[in-house]
DSSP file (Angstrom, degrees, kcal/mol; ACC not computed):
  #  RESIDUE AA STRUCTURE BP1 BP2  ACC     N-H-->O    O-->H-N    N-H-->O    O-->H-N    TCO  KAPPA ALPHA  PHI   PSI    X-CA   Y-CA   Z-CA
    1    1 A X              0   0    0      0, 0.0     2,-0.3     0, 0.0     5,-0.0   0.000 360.0 360.0 360.0 146.3  -30.4    7.8   52.1
    2    2 A X    >>  -     0   0    0      1,-0.1     3,-1.3     2,-0.0     4,-0.7  -0.493 360.0-141.9 -68.9 128.6  -34.1    7.8   52.8
    3    3 A X  H 3> S+     0   0    0      1,-0.3     4,-0.8    -2,-0.3     3,-0.4   0.771  98.9  65.1 -63.4 -26.4  -36.1    9.7   50.2
    4    4 A X  H 3> S+     0   0    0      1,-0.2     4,-0.7     2,-0.2    -1,-0.3   0.750  99.6  52.4 -69.6 -23.0  -38.5   11.0   52.9
    5    5 A X  H <> S+     0   0    0     -3,-1.3     4,-2.1     1,-0.2    -1,-0.2   0.723  93.5  72.4 -83.9 -22.4  -35.6   13.0   54.5
    6    6 A X  H  X S+     0   0    0     -4,-0.7     4,-2.7    -3,-0.4     5,-0.2   0.893  94.0  52.5 -61.9 -41.3  -34.5   14.7   51.2
    7    7 A X  H  X S+     0   0    0     -4,-0.8     4,-2.6     2,-0.2    -1,-0.2   0.952 112.3  42.6 -64.8 -50.5  -37.6   17.1   51.2
    8    8 A X  H  X S+     0   0    0     -4,-0.7     4,-2.6     2,-0.2     5,-0.2   0.896 115.5  50.5 -63.8 -36.6  -37.1   18.4   54.8
    9    9 A X  H  X S+     0   0    0     -4,-2.1     4,-2.2     2,-0.2    -2,-0.2   0.938 112.8  45.8 -64.9 -45.5  -33.3   18.7   54.3
   10   10 A X  H  X S+     0   0    0     -4,-2.7     4,-2.5    -5,-0.2     5,-0.2   0.910 113.1  51.2 -63.0 -41.9  -33.8   20.6   51.0
   11   11 A X  H  X S+     0   0    0     -4,-2.6     4,-2.6    -5,-0.2    -2,-0.2   0.944 112.8  43.7 -60.8 -50.0  -36.5   22.8   52.6
   12   12 A X  H  X S+     0   0    0     -4,-2.6     4,-2.1     2,-0.2    -1,-0.2   0.848 113.0  53.1 -67.8 -33.2  -34.3   23.8   55.6
   13   13 A X  H  X S+     0   0    0     -4,-2.2     4,-2.0    -5,-0.2    -1,-0.2   0.943 112.4  43.6 -64.3 -47.0  -31.3   24.3   53.4
   14   14 A X  H  X S+     0   0    0     -4,-2.5     4,-2.5     1,-0.2    -2,-0.2   0.899 112.3  53.4 -64.2 -41.3  -33.2   26.7   51.2
   15   15 A X  H  X S+     0   0    0     -4,-2.6     4,-2.6    -5,-0.2    -1,-0.2   0.894 108.4  50.5 -61.3 -40.1  -34.8   28.4   54.2
   16   16 A X  H  X S+     0   0    0     -4,-2.1     4,-2.3     2,-0.2     5,-0.2   0.919 110.4  48.8 -65.0 -43.5  -31.3   29.0   55.7
   17   17 A X  H  X S+     0   0    0     -4,-2.0     4,-1.7     1,-0.2    -2,-0.2   0.938 114.6  45.1 -61.5 -47.2  -30.0   30.5   52.4
   18   18 A X  H  X S+     0   0    0     -4,-2.5     4,-1.1     2,-0.2    -2,-0.2   0.891 111.1  53.9 -64.3 -40.4  -33.0   32.8   52.2
   19   19 A X  H >< S+     0   0    0     -4,-2.6     3,-0.7     1,-0.2     4,-0.4   0.935 111.5  43.5 -60.7 -48.2  -32.8   33.8   55.8
   20   20 A X  H >< S+     0   0    0     -4,-2.3     3,-1.0     1,-0.2    -1,-0.2   0.808 107.2  61.9 -69.8 -28.1  -29.2   34.9   55.6
   21   21 A X  H >< S+     0   0    0     -4,-1.7     3,-1.2     1,-0.2    -1,-0.2   0.767  91.3  67.8 -66.5 -25.4  -29.9   36.7   52.3
   22   22 A X  T << S+     0   0    0     -4,-1.1    -1,-0.2    -3,-0.7    -2,-0.2   0.766  99.6  49.9 -64.0 -25.0  -32.3   39.0   54.1
   23   23 A X  T <  S+     0   0    0     -3,-1.0     2,-0.3    -4,-0.4    -1,-0.2   0.322  88.9 100.2-100.4   7.2  -29.4   40.6   56.1
   24   24 A X  S <  S-     0   0    0     -3,-1.2     2,-0.6    -4,-0.1     5,-0.1  -0.728  76.0-119.8 -95.2 144.3  -27.1   41.3   53.1
   25   25 A X    >   -     0   0    0     -2,-0.3     3,-2.0     1,-0.1    -2,-0.1  -0.719  15.3-148.1 -80.6 120.4  -26.9   44.7   51.6
   26   26 A X  G >  S+     0   0    0     -2,-0.6     3,-0.7     1,-0.3    -1,-0.1   0.720  96.6  62.7 -65.3 -17.8  -27.9   44.4   47.9
   27   27 A X  G 3  S+     0   0    0      1,-0.2   126,-0.9   125,-0.0    -1,-0.3   0.553  91.9  67.6 -80.7  -6.1  -25.5   47.3   47.0
   28   28 A X  G <   +     0   0    0     -3,-2.0     2,-0.4   124,-0.1    -1,-0.2  -0.056  64.3 147.5-103.3  32.2  -22.6   45.1   48.2
   29   29 A X    <   -     0   0    0     -3,-0.7     2,-0.2     1,-0.1    -3,-0.0  -0.547  53.1-120.8 -65.9 119.8  -22.9   42.5   45.4
   30   30 A X        -     0   0    0     -2,-0.4     2,-0.5     1,-0.1    -1,-0.1  -0.429  22.4-138.1 -67.9 135.5  -19.4   41.4   44.9
   31   31 A X    >   -     0   0    0     -2,-0.2     3,-1.2     1,-0.1    -1,-0.1  -0.791   6.4-147.8 -94.5 132.5  -18.2   42.0   41.3
   32   32 A X  T 3  S+     0   0    0     -2,-0.5    -1,-0.1     1,-0.2   100,-0.1   0.604  96.2  68.1 -70.3  -8.7  -16.1   39.3   39.6
   33   33 A X  T >   +     0   0    0     98,-0.1     3,-2.5     2,-0.1   115,-0.4   0.615  68.0 115.2 -86.6 -12.7  -14.3   42.1   37.8
   34   34 A X  T <  S+     0   0    0     -3,-1.2   115,-0.2     1,-0.3     3,-0.1  -0.386  86.4  15.8 -60.8 128.3  -12.6   43.4   40.9
   35   35 A X  T 3  S+     0   0    0    113,-3.7     2,-0.3     1,-0.3    -1,-0.3   0.473 110.2 102.3  86.8   2.5   -8.8   42.9   40.4
   36   36 A X  S <  S-     0   0    0     -3,-2.5   112,-2.7   112,-0.4    -1,-0.3  -0.794  83.2 -84.1-115.8 159.7   -9.2   42.3   36.7
   37   37 A X  B     -A  147   0A   0     -2,-0.3   110,-0.3   110,-0.2     2,-0.1  -0.308  52.9-100.0 -60.7 142.9   -8.6   44.6   33.7
   38   38 A X        -     0   0    0    108,-3.1    -1,-0.1     1,-0.1    93,-0.1  -0.416  46.3-101.9 -61.2 133.4  -11.4   46.9   32.8
   39   39 A X        -     0   0    0     -2,-0.1    16,-0.2    91,-0.1     2,-0.2  -0.317  40.0-118.6 -59.1 139.2  -13.4   45.6   29.8
   40   40 A X        +     0   0    0     14,-0.1     2,-0.3    -3,-0.1    -1,-0.1  -0.520  44.0 151.1 -80.9 145.6  -12.5   47.2   26.6
   41   41 A X        -     0   0    0     -2,-0.2    14,-0.5     2,-0.0     2,-0.4  -0.955  31.9-147.8-159.6 161.4  -15.0   49.2   24.5
   42   42 A X        +     0   0    0     -2,-0.3     2,-0.3    12,-0.2    12,-0.2  -0.959  28.6 170.2-134.7 118.5  -15.0   52.1   22.1
   43   43 A X  E     -B   53   0B   0     10,-2.4    10,-2.3    -2,-0.4    79,-0.1  -0.883  35.5-104.6-126.8 156.6  -18.2   54.2   22.1
   44   44 A X  E     -B   52   0B   0     77,-0.4    77,-2.8    -2,-0.3     8,-0.2  -0.391  45.1-102.2 -71.6 159.3  -19.2   57.5   20.6
   45   45 A X  B     -C  120   0C   0      6,-1.2    75,-0.2     3,-1.2     6,-0.1  -0.574  20.0-128.9 -82.8 147.1  -19.3   60.5   22.9
   46   46 A X  S    S+     0   0    0     73,-3.3     3,-0.2    -2,-0.2    60,-0.1   0.917 109.2  33.3 -60.6 -44.3  -22.7   61.7   24.2
   47   47 A X  S    S+     0   0    0     72,-0.3     2,-0.3     1,-0.2    -1,-0.2   0.625 127.0  39.1 -91.0 -13.7  -22.1   65.3   23.1
   48   48 A X    >   -     0   0    0      1,-0.1     3,-2.1     3,-0.1    -3,-1.2  -0.776  63.5-170.2-137.2  90.1  -20.0   64.6   20.0
   49   49 A X  T 3  S+     0   0    0     -2,-0.3    -1,-0.1     1,-0.3    -3,-0.1   0.745  89.9  53.6 -55.5 -24.3  -21.3   61.6   18.0
   50   50 A X  T 3  S+     0   0    0     -6,-0.1    -1,-0.3     2,-0.1     2,-0.1   0.674  95.3  86.3 -83.8 -16.7  -18.1   61.6   15.8
   51   51 A X    <   -     0   0    0     -3,-2.1    -6,-1.2    -6,-0.1     2,-0.3  -0.400  66.9-149.6 -79.7 161.1  -15.8   61.5   18.9
   52   52 A X  E     -B   44   0B   0     -8,-0.2     2,-0.4    -2,-0.1    -8,-0.2  -0.951  10.4-164.9-133.5 151.1  -14.8   58.3   20.6
   53   53 A X  E     +B   43   0B   0    -10,-2.3   -10,-2.4    -2,-0.3     2,-0.3  -0.998   9.6 172.1-134.7 141.9  -13.9   57.1   24.1
   54   54 A X    >   -     0   0    0     -2,-0.4     3,-2.3   -12,-0.2     4,-0.3  -0.986  42.9-119.6-139.9 145.8  -12.2   53.9   25.2
   55   55 A X  G >  S+     0   0    0    -14,-0.5     3,-1.8    -2,-0.3     4,-0.2   0.800 112.4  70.5 -54.6 -26.9  -11.0   52.9   28.7
   56   56 A X  G >  S+     0   0    0    -15,-0.3     3,-1.4     1,-0.3    -1,-0.3   0.770  84.7  69.4 -61.1 -24.2   -7.5   52.7   27.1
   57   57 A X  G <  S+     0   0    0     -3,-2.3    -1,-0.3     1,-0.2    -2,-0.2   0.710  97.6  51.7 -64.7 -19.8   -7.6   56.5   26.8
   58   58 A X  G X  S+     0   0    0     -3,-1.8     3,-2.1    -4,-0.3    -1,-0.2   0.342  75.8 139.2-101.2   5.5   -7.3   56.7   30.6
   59   59 A X  T <  S+     0   0    0     -3,-1.4    86,-0.2     1,-0.3    85,-0.1  -0.240  70.2  27.4 -53.0 134.0   -4.3   54.4   31.0
   60   60 A X  T 3  S+     0   0    0     84,-2.6     2,-0.3     1,-0.3    -1,-0.3   0.394 108.1  91.8  92.3  -1.9   -1.9   55.9   33.6
   61   61 A X  S <  S-     0   0    0     -3,-2.1     2,-0.5    82,-0.3    -1,-0.3  -0.932  73.0-128.5-124.6 148.3   -4.7   57.6   35.5
   62   62 A X        +     0   0    0     -2,-0.3    30,-0.7    -3,-0.1     2,-0.3  -0.821  47.5 160.8 -86.0 133.2   -6.9   56.7   38.4
   63   63 A X  E     -dE  92 142C   0     79,-2.3    79,-2.9    -2,-0.5     2,-0.4  -0.970  37.0-123.3-152.5 163.3  -10.5   57.4   37.3
   64   64 A X  E     -dE  93 141C   0     28,-2.5    30,-3.4    -2,-0.3     2,-0.6  -0.906  10.9-153.3-110.4 140.1  -14.1   56.6   38.0
   65   65 A X  E     -dE  94 140C   0     75,-2.3    75,-2.4    -2,-0.4     2,-0.6  -0.970  16.8-167.4-107.7 116.5  -16.6   55.2   35.5
   66   66 A X  E     -dE  95 139C   0     28,-3.0    30,-2.6    -2,-0.6     2,-0.5  -0.923   9.0-152.0-110.9 115.4  -20.1   56.4   36.5
   67   67 A X  E     +dE  96 138C   0     71,-3.4    71,-1.0    -2,-0.6    70,-0.7  -0.757  33.6 152.9 -87.3 123.3  -23.0   54.6   34.8
   68   68 A X  E     -d   97   0C   0     28,-1.9    30,-3.0    -2,-0.5     2,-0.3  -0.904  25.2-165.7-145.7 168.7  -26.0   57.0   34.6
   69   69 A X    >   -     0   0    0     -2,-0.3     3,-1.2    28,-0.2     6,-0.1  -0.984  34.1-118.4-156.2 156.5  -29.2   57.8   32.6
   70   70 A X  T 3  S+     0   0    0     -2,-0.3    -1,-0.1     1,-0.2    30,-0.1   0.794 115.0  53.9 -66.2 -28.2  -31.7   60.6   32.3
   71   71 A X  T 3  S+     0   0    0     -3,-0.0     2,-0.7     4,-0.0    -1,-0.2   0.439  85.7 102.8 -84.9  -1.1  -34.5   58.3   33.4
   72   72 A X    <>  -     0   0    0     -3,-1.2     4,-1.1     1,-0.2     3,-0.3  -0.754  51.5-167.3 -93.7 111.5  -32.6   57.2   36.6
   73   73 A X  H  > S+     0   0    0     -2,-0.7     4,-1.2     1,-0.2     3,-0.3   0.876  89.9  53.4 -65.4 -36.6  -33.9   58.9   39.8
   74   74 A X  H  > S+     0   0    0     62,-0.2     4,-1.7     1,-0.2    -1,-0.2   0.793 101.4  60.6 -69.0 -26.3  -30.9   57.8   41.9
   75   75 A X  H  > S+     0   0    0     -3,-0.3     4,-1.2     1,-0.2    -1,-0.2   0.868 101.7  53.1 -66.2 -35.1  -28.6   59.3   39.4
   76   76 A X  H  X S+     0   0    0     -4,-1.1     4,-0.6    -3,-0.3    -1,-0.2   0.853 105.6  55.3 -66.1 -34.5  -30.2   62.7   40.1
   77   77 A X  H  < S+     0   0    0     -4,-1.2     4,-0.3     1,-0.2     3,-0.3   0.895 113.3  39.4 -65.5 -40.7  -29.5   62.2   43.8
   78   78 A X  H  X S+     0   0    0     -4,-1.7     4,-2.1     1,-0.2     3,-0.5   0.664  93.5  89.2 -83.9 -15.6  -25.8   61.6   43.3
   79   79 A X  H  X S+     0   0    0     -4,-1.2     4,-2.4     1,-0.2     5,-0.2   0.867  83.8  51.0 -54.5 -47.6  -25.4   64.3   40.6
   80   80 A X  H  X S+     0   0    0     -4,-0.6     4,-2.0    -3,-0.3    -1,-0.2   0.883 111.1  49.8 -60.2 -36.2  -24.7   67.3   42.9
   81   81 A X  H  > S+     0   0    0     -3,-0.5     4,-2.4    -4,-0.3    -1,-0.2   0.893 109.1  50.9 -69.6 -38.2  -21.9   65.3   44.7
   82   82 A X  H  X S+     0   0    0     -4,-2.1     4,-2.3     2,-0.2    -2,-0.2   0.905 109.2  51.7 -64.0 -39.9  -20.4   64.4   41.3
   83   83 A X  H  X S+     0   0    0     -4,-2.4     4,-2.5     1,-0.2    -2,-0.2   0.905 109.5  50.2 -60.4 -41.1  -20.4   68.0   40.4
   84   84 A X  H  X S+     0   0    0     -4,-2.0     4,-1.9     2,-0.2    -2,-0.2   0.900 108.8  51.5 -64.1 -41.7  -18.7   68.9   43.6
   85   85 A X  H  X>S+     0   0    0     -4,-2.4     5,-2.1     2,-0.2     4,-0.7   0.907 111.0  48.3 -61.6 -41.7  -16.0   66.2   43.0
   86   86 A X  H ><5S+     0   0    0     -4,-2.3     3,-1.0     1,-0.2    -2,-0.2   0.927 109.5  52.1 -64.4 -44.1  -15.3   67.6   39.6
   87   87 A X  H 3<5S+     0   0    0     -4,-2.5    -1,-0.2     1,-0.3    -2,-0.2   0.848 112.5  45.8 -61.2 -34.2  -15.1   71.2   40.9
   88   88 A X  H 3<5S-     0   0    0     -4,-1.9    -1,-0.3    -5,-0.2    -2,-0.2   0.543 107.8-127.6 -85.5  -8.1  -12.5   70.0   43.5
   89   89 A X  T <<5 +     0   0    0     -3,-1.0    -3,-0.2    -4,-0.7     3,-0.1   0.847  53.9 153.6  66.7  33.5  -10.6   68.0   40.9
   90   90 A X      < -     0   0    0     -5,-2.1     2,-0.3     1,-0.2    -4,-0.1   0.943  66.8 -32.0 -60.9 -51.6  -10.7   64.9   43.0
   91   91 A X  S    S-     0   0    0     -6,-0.2    -1,-0.2   -30,-0.0     2,-0.1  -0.959  72.8 -85.8-165.7 148.4  -10.5   62.4   40.1
   92   92 A X  E     -d   63   0C   0    -30,-0.7   -28,-2.5    -2,-0.3     2,-0.6  -0.457  41.3-154.7 -63.1 135.0  -11.5   62.2   36.5
   93   93 A X  E     -d   64   0C   0     22,-0.3    24,-3.0   -30,-0.2    25,-0.8  -0.962   4.1-161.2-115.5 119.1  -15.1   61.0   36.2
   94   94 A X  E     -df  65 118C   0    -30,-3.4   -28,-3.0    -2,-0.6     2,-0.3  -0.876  12.7-143.5 -99.3 125.9  -16.1   59.3   33.0
   95   95 A X  E     -df  66 119C   0     23,-2.9    25,-3.0    -2,-0.6     2,-0.5  -0.667   9.2-162.1 -87.7 143.4  -19.8   59.1   32.4
   96   96 A X  E     -df  67 120C   0    -30,-2.6   -28,-1.9    -2,-0.3     2,-0.6  -0.885  14.1-149.7-122.5  97.6  -21.4   56.1   30.7
   97   97 A X  E     -df  68 121C   0     23,-2.9    25,-2.9    -2,-0.5     2,-0.5  -0.586  23.5-153.3 -73.1 114.3  -24.8   57.2   29.5
   98   98 A X  E     - f   0 122C   0    -30,-3.0    25,-0.2    -2,-0.6     3,-0.1  -0.798  53.5 -24.7-108.9 124.1  -26.7   53.9   29.8
   99   99 A X  S    S+     0   0    0     23,-2.4     2,-0.2    -2,-0.5    -1,-0.2   0.896 102.5 127.0  46.8  53.7  -29.8   52.8   27.8
  100  100 A X        -     0   0    0     -3,-0.3     2,-0.5    22,-0.1    -1,-0.2  -0.739  66.2-103.2-130.8 172.7  -30.8   56.4   27.1
  101  101 A X     >  -     0   0    0     -2,-0.2     4,-2.3     1,-0.1     3,-0.4  -0.896  30.1-129.5-101.1 135.6  -31.7   58.7   24.3
  102  102 A X  H  > S+     0   0    0     -2,-0.5     4,-2.5     1,-0.2     5,-0.2   0.889 106.1  49.3 -52.6 -47.8  -28.9   61.1   23.3
  103  103 A X  H  > S+     0   0    0      1,-0.2     4,-1.9     2,-0.2    -1,-0.2   0.855 110.8  50.2 -65.5 -34.4  -31.1   64.2   23.5
  104  104 A X  H  > S+     0   0    0     -3,-0.4     4,-1.9     2,-0.2    -1,-0.2   0.908 111.6  47.8 -70.1 -41.4  -32.5   63.3   26.9
  105  105 A X  H  X S+     0   0    0     -4,-2.3     4,-2.0     1,-0.2    -2,-0.2   0.929 113.0  48.1 -62.5 -45.8  -29.0   62.8   28.4
  106  106 A X  H  X S+     0   0    0     -4,-2.5     4,-2.3    -5,-0.2    -1,-0.2   0.875 108.8  54.9 -63.0 -37.4  -27.7   66.0   26.9
  107  107 A X  H  X S+     0   0    0     -4,-1.9     4,-2.1    -5,-0.2    -1,-0.2   0.904 106.4  50.8 -63.5 -42.0  -30.8   67.9   28.2
  108  108 A X  H  X S+     0   0    0     -4,-1.9     4,-2.5     1,-0.2     5,-0.3   0.934 112.5  46.3 -60.1 -46.7  -30.1   66.6   31.8
  109  109 A X  H  X S+     0   0    0     -4,-2.0     4,-1.8     1,-0.2    -2,-0.2   0.864 111.3  52.3 -66.9 -35.6  -26.5   67.8   31.6
  110  110 A X  H  < S+     0   0    0     -4,-2.3    -1,-0.2     1,-0.2    -2,-0.2   0.899 117.1  38.6 -64.3 -40.8  -27.5   71.2   30.1
  111  111 A X  H  < S+     0   0    0     -4,-2.1    -2,-0.2    -5,-0.2    -1,-0.2   0.814 129.8  26.3 -81.6 -32.0  -30.0   71.8   32.9
  112  112 A X  H  < S-     0   0    0     -4,-2.5    -3,-0.2     1,-0.2    -2,-0.2   0.520 112.1 -99.1-114.1  -7.5  -28.1   70.4   35.9
  113  113 A X     <  -     0   0    0     -4,-1.8     2,-0.6    -5,-0.3    -1,-0.2  -0.123  31.5 -94.4 101.2 156.8  -24.4   70.7   35.0
  114  114 A X        +     0   0    0      1,-0.1    -1,-0.0    -4,-0.1    -5,-0.0  -0.912  31.8 177.1-115.2 106.6  -21.9   68.2   33.6
  115  115 A X        +     0   0    0     -2,-0.6     2,-0.3   -29,-0.0   -22,-0.3   0.461  53.0 100.8 -83.9   0.4  -19.7   66.4   36.2
  116  116 A X        -     0   0    0      1,-0.1   -22,-0.2   -24,-0.1     3,-0.2  -0.651  59.5-156.2 -99.1 142.0  -18.0   64.3   33.6
  117  117 A X  S    S-     0   0    0    -24,-3.0     2,-0.3     1,-0.4   -23,-0.2   0.891  94.0  -1.1 -69.4 -43.0  -14.6   64.6   32.0
  118  118 A X  E     - f   0  94C   0    -25,-0.8   -23,-2.9    -3,-0.1     2,-0.5  -0.976  69.3-148.4-145.1 149.5  -15.9   62.6   29.1
  119  119 A X  E     - f   0  95C   0     -2,-0.3   -73,-3.3   -25,-0.2   -72,-0.3  -0.929  10.1-159.1-128.8 108.8  -19.3   61.0   28.5
  120  120 A X  E     -Cf  45  96C   0    -25,-3.0   -23,-2.9    -2,-0.5     2,-0.6  -0.594  15.0-134.5 -84.3 147.7  -19.6   57.8   26.5
  121  121 A X  E     + f   0  97C   0    -77,-2.8   -77,-0.4    -2,-0.2     2,-0.4  -0.911  27.0 171.2-111.3 117.0  -22.9   56.9   25.0
  122  122 A X  E >   + f   0  98C   0    -25,-2.9   -23,-2.4    -2,-0.6     3,-0.8  -0.682   3.9 171.3-123.2  73.9  -24.1   53.3   25.3
  123  123 A X  T 3  S+     0   0    0     -2,-0.4    -1,-0.1     1,-0.3   -25,-0.1   0.776  80.6  35.4 -63.5 -29.2  -27.7   53.4   24.0
  124  124 A X  T 3  S-     0   0    0    -25,-0.1    -1,-0.3   -26,-0.0   -26,-0.1   0.535 105.5-122.1 -99.3  -7.5  -28.3   49.7   24.1
  125  125 A X    <>  +     0   0    0     -3,-0.8     4,-1.7   -28,-0.2     8,-0.1   0.688  68.7 134.2  77.3  18.1  -26.2   49.0   27.2
  126  126 A X  H  > S+     0   0    0      2,-0.2     4,-1.1     1,-0.2    -4,-0.0   0.916  73.4  43.7 -69.3 -43.2  -23.9   46.5   25.4
  127  127 A X  H  > S+     0   0    0      1,-0.2     4,-0.9     2,-0.2     3,-0.4   0.912 112.4  53.9 -66.7 -40.9  -20.7   48.0   26.8
  128  128 A X  H >4>S+     0   0    0      1,-0.2     5,-2.3     2,-0.2     3,-0.7   0.853 100.6  61.3 -61.6 -34.6  -22.3   48.2   30.3
  129  129 A X  H ><5S+     0   0    0     -4,-1.7     3,-1.5     1,-0.3    -1,-0.2   0.894  99.7  54.2 -59.4 -40.6  -23.2   44.5   30.0
  130  130 A X  H 3<5S+     0   0    0     -4,-1.1    -1,-0.3    -3,-0.4    -2,-0.2   0.767 106.5  53.2 -64.5 -24.8  -19.5   43.6   29.7
  131  131 A X  T <<5S-     0   0    0     -4,-0.9    -1,-0.3    -3,-0.7    -2,-0.2   0.445 119.8-111.1 -88.1  -1.6  -18.9   45.5   33.0
  132  132 A X  T < 5 +     0   0    0     -3,-1.5     2,-0.3    -4,-0.3    -3,-0.2   0.719  61.0 160.4  79.6  21.1  -21.6   43.6   34.8
  133  133 A X      < +     0   0    0     -5,-2.3    -1,-0.2     1,-0.1     3,-0.1  -0.584  17.7 167.3 -78.2 134.5  -24.0   46.5   35.0
  134  134 A X        -     0   0    0     -2,-0.3     2,-0.3     1,-0.3    -1,-0.1   0.283  66.3  -4.2-126.7   8.1  -27.6   45.7   35.6
  135  135 A X  S    S-     0   0    0     19,-0.0     2,-0.4   -63,-0.0    -1,-0.3  -0.975  83.6 -57.6-176.3 179.4  -28.9   49.2   36.5
  136  136 A X  S    S+     0   0    0     -2,-0.3   -62,-0.2     1,-0.2   -68,-0.2  -0.966  94.9  36.4-128.8 147.7  -28.0   52.7   37.1
  137  137 A X        +     0   0    0    -70,-0.7    17,-2.8    -2,-0.4     2,-0.3   0.552  68.9 148.1 -85.7 151.5  -26.2   54.3   38.9
  138  138 A X  E     -EG  67 153C   0    -71,-1.0   -71,-3.4    15,-0.2     2,-0.4  -0.986  24.5-161.4-138.4 141.6  -23.2   52.1   39.3
  139  139 A X  E     -EG  66 152C   0     13,-2.8    13,-2.9    -2,-0.3     2,-0.4  -0.986   3.7-167.8-132.2 134.8  -19.7   53.4   39.7
  140  140 A X  E     -EG  65 151C   0    -75,-2.4   -75,-2.3    -2,-0.4     2,-0.5  -0.908  13.5-144.1-118.2 145.0  -16.3   51.7   39.2
  141  141 A X  E     -EG  64 150C   0      9,-2.5     8,-2.9    -2,-0.4     9,-1.2  -0.954  18.0-168.7-107.6 127.3  -12.8   52.8   40.3
  142  142 A X  E     -EG  63 148C   0    -79,-2.9   -79,-2.3    -2,-0.5     6,-0.2  -0.954  11.4-140.2-118.1 132.7  -10.1   51.9   37.8
  143  143 A X    >   -     0   0    0      4,-2.7     3,-1.9    -2,-0.4   -82,-0.3  -0.149  35.8 -86.0 -85.7-177.3   -6.4   52.3   38.7
  144  144 A X  T 3  S+     0   0    0      1,-0.3   -84,-2.6   -84,-0.2   -83,-0.3   0.750 127.1  52.7 -61.1 -27.1   -3.4   53.5   36.7
  145  145 A X  T 3  S-     0   0    0    -86,-0.2    -1,-0.3   -85,-0.1   -86,-0.1   0.424 121.7-103.9 -90.1   1.5   -2.9   50.1   35.1
  146  146 A X  S <  S+     0   0    0     -3,-1.9  -108,-3.1     1,-0.3     2,-0.4   0.715  74.6 141.6  84.8  21.0   -6.5   49.8   34.0
  147  147 A X  B     -A   37   0A   0   -110,-0.3    -4,-2.7  -112,-0.0     2,-0.5  -0.815  55.1-122.6 -98.7 134.3   -7.5   47.4   36.7
  148  148 A X  E     +G  142   0C   0   -112,-2.7  -113,-3.7    -2,-0.4  -112,-0.4  -0.647  34.7 171.8 -74.6 123.1  -10.9   47.7   38.4
  149  149 A X  E     +     0   0C   0     -8,-2.9     2,-0.3    -2,-0.5    -1,-0.2   0.664  58.7   8.7-107.1 -23.0  -10.3   48.1   42.1
  150  150 A X  E     -G  141   0C   0     -9,-1.2    -9,-2.5  -117,-0.1     2,-0.3  -0.993  53.9-163.4-157.3 156.4  -13.8   48.9   43.5
  151  151 A X  E     -G  140   0C   0     -2,-0.3     2,-0.4   -11,-0.2   -11,-0.2  -0.997   3.1-167.0-142.6 142.2  -17.4   49.0   42.5
  152  152 A X  E     -G  139   0C   0    -13,-2.9   -13,-2.8    -2,-0.3     2,-0.5  -0.996   8.9-153.6-131.7 130.9  -20.4   50.7   44.1
  153  153 A X  E     +G  138   0C   0   -126,-0.9   -15,-0.2    -2,-0.4     2,-0.2  -0.893  66.5  21.2-100.2 126.8  -24.1   50.0   43.2
  154  154 A X  S    S-     0   0    0    -17,-2.8   -17,-0.3    -2,-0.5   -15,-0.1  -0.516 108.8 -19.9 108.6-179.4  -26.4   52.9   43.9
  155  155 A X        -     0   0    0     -2,-0.2     2,-0.3   -19,-0.1   -80,-0.1  -0.322  64.7-120.8 -65.6 140.4  -25.8   56.7   44.3
  156  156 A X        +     0   0    0    -81,-0.1     2,-0.3    -4,-0.1   -75,-0.2  -0.631  35.8 179.6 -77.6 136.1  -22.3   57.8   45.2
  157  157 A X     >  -     0   0    0     -2,-0.3     4,-2.5   -76,-0.1     5,-0.2  -0.851  44.7-101.9-128.6 166.3  -22.1   59.7   48.5
  158  158 A X  H  > S+     0   0    0     -2,-0.3     4,-2.5     1,-0.2     5,-0.2   0.885 123.5  52.9 -56.3 -37.2  -19.1   61.3   50.3
  159  159 A X  H  > S+     0   0    0      2,-0.2     4,-2.6     1,-0.2     5,-0.2   0.907 108.7  48.5 -65.7 -41.7  -19.1   58.3   52.7
  160  160 A X  H  >>S+     0   0    0      2,-0.2     4,-3.2     1,-0.2     5,-0.8   0.932 112.5  48.6 -63.5 -45.5  -18.9   55.9   49.8
  161  161 A X  I  X>S+     0   0    0     -4,-2.5     5,-3.6     1,-0.2     4,-1.1   0.931 114.1  46.0 -61.5 -45.0  -16.1   57.8   48.2
  162  162 A X  I  <5S+     0   0    0     -4,-2.5     5,-0.3    -5,-0.2    -1,-0.2   0.911 121.0  37.7 -64.5 -42.4  -14.1   58.0   51.4
  163  163 A X  I  <5S+     0   0    0     -4,-2.6    -2,-0.2    -5,-0.2    -3,-0.2   0.915 131.7  20.6 -78.2 -44.3  -14.6   54.3   52.3
  164  164 A X  I  <5S+     0   0    0     -4,-3.2    -3,-0.2    -5,-0.2    -2,-0.1   0.840 133.0  22.2 -97.2 -37.1  -14.4   52.6   48.9
  165  165 A X  I >X<S+     0   0    0     -4,-1.1     3,-2.1    -5,-0.8     4,-0.6   0.832 100.2  73.8-106.8 -39.4  -12.5   54.9   46.5
  166  166 A X  H >><S+     0   0    0     -5,-3.6     3,-1.4     1,-0.3     4,-1.1   0.804  86.6  66.3 -55.4 -36.1  -10.4   57.5   48.3
  167  167 A X  H 34 S+     0   0    0     -5,-0.3    -1,-0.3     1,-0.3    -2,-0.1   0.806 102.7  49.8 -56.1 -25.9   -7.6   55.0   49.3
  168  168 A X  H <4 S+     0   0    0     -3,-2.1    -1,-0.3     1,-0.2    -2,-0.2   0.646 102.3  61.4 -86.6 -15.8   -6.8   54.7   45.6
  169  169 A X  H <<        0   0    0     -3,-1.4    -2,-0.2    -4,-0.6    -1,-0.2   0.782 360.0 360.0 -76.6 -26.7   -6.7   58.4   45.0
  170  170 A X     <        0   0    0     -4,-1.1    -1,-0.2    -3,-0.1    -2,-0.1   0.462 360.0 360.0 -80.5 360.0   -3.8   58.9   47.4
């Protein structure tokens, strides 16, 4: 092949990829974990440093893992809806306090309410890394067998829950 053609072909190929990328929703990044077992971890609890939580503790239940932090503005946006879900008993919500300071996370929950059944503390984000988390908030739905069935990047809303998660609650 003529070397002079390689540059225009590469340019137009890259331009096409970038053009189509402009129209994709960044919150719809497909997770390679969908359909696979939830990654294992054992972390201390945010409110009880001597307590422990592991996803294995939720075996047999459908549940949400909500990754949040005190420094996260979008986490504050979803917080009232998570409180409402807890009040209605929709599904257990496990918090994963991500790259945070224990006292700051506890202060947020004290002031705004605690929507979580349990809150695991991941100060360095090591457990979250295994889940493919790269920011907060991110929410995963895990089924009774411990398989991740859905993931949402960004704040949870009633529409997101109805569209992505509710089919697994029924």
